[in-house]
N, C-alpha and C positions, 0 to 999 in steps of 0.2 A: 481466442474469445471474440475479439474484433471482427476477425473473416466471418465467424458464424453469425454475427449480429448482423454483418453487412450481406450475408445470403438470405438473411430475410426480409430483405427490402423488397417489395414488389417491384417486378421488372415493369410493369405499365407505367409507372411513376417515370422512371428514364425514358420509356418511348414517348410519353406524352411529353417531356422536357425536350427532347430532341426535336419533336416535331415543333415545339413553340420555338425553336432557335437558341436554346440554352447550349453554352460551349460546357466542356468536360469540366472545369474549374467551378461554373455554375452549379451543375448537377451534383458536384461533391459538396460544395458550400450549402444548397439548400434541400438535398436529399439525403444524402450518405450522413451528413455530419449530424443532422438531429436525430436519425435513426441510431447513432453511435454514442449520443451524450448520455442516455441512461446507462450502457453499460461503463462507460469512460467514469461516469460518478460513482459507479459502485467498486469499480477496480481503485478509484483513489480513495474512496473509505479504507477499504480493506487494506490498501498500503499503509496509511497512516496509523493503523492499529497496530503494525509492525516496526513503527519507526526508531524504536530503543533498540532493536538487535541490530548487532555490528557484525555479529559473525564470528563466533568463538574460534574457529581453527584459525582463521586469518590472523587475529589481533594475536592469540597466543604464541603461534608459530615464530612471528616477528618479534617476539620479545627476547631481550637479552639483558643482560648484567648492567650496560650502558643505559639502556634506554626503559628500564623497568619503571622508573618511577614517573615517567609520562605515558606510558603506553598502557597502563592498566587501563581495562574498560570492566564493564558492570559484569559481565558474563565471565570473564577471566578472572575477577576477584570473586565470585562466588565458587568458583571451581577451586583457587588455593584455598579460601575459609572453609569450604565443605569437606572437600576429599581429601586435602593435603593435611589441613589442621584440625579434620573431625569435627568442627564446629557445626553439627547437621542442622540444628534449628537455626542460628543465626544464618545460614545461607538459604534455608528457606523463606526465612521471614524477607530478606533481601530479594528473592525471586519473587514472593508474594506482592512487593511494593512496586517492582518492577511491573508486574503483570497489571495492578491496579492503575498504574500511570498509563498504559494502554489502551486500557478499557475506558480510562477517561478519554485519552485522546480519540478513540474511535468514535465515542459517544459525541463529543464535541465536534468531530468533523460531520458527523452524522447529521447534527442538528444544523450546521452551517449550509451542508449540501441540500437538506429539505428545505431551507428558506429560500436559497437561490434556485431551486428546481424543483420538480414533483417528484424525483427519485428520491429514496433511503433505503436503508436496510429494516427499518422497524415500521 
């Protein structure tokens, strides 16, 4: 993503900066970084939308009888309640709650980034 955004930089900007005597660091700071900021903002917003996802496989495979009471995460709890105990509606409600929290985090971070810069998802 970032390489593609950097490929969109006009090469004449770099040439003009070289002629004006800008060092490599100054060109990165004043040409490349402002070009990357919208991409960085969007990637940050998208990452905040999935902040509650831990990784089911890692957490489930590392659980054993000794650490089960402290190693339980939301995804493994949903798995145990929904598929092992066959409480499908309860596990669906837990997943819905998790999704709502993720959407709220996404919208809040979108508003924060929108106020700090001109880039947002909506």
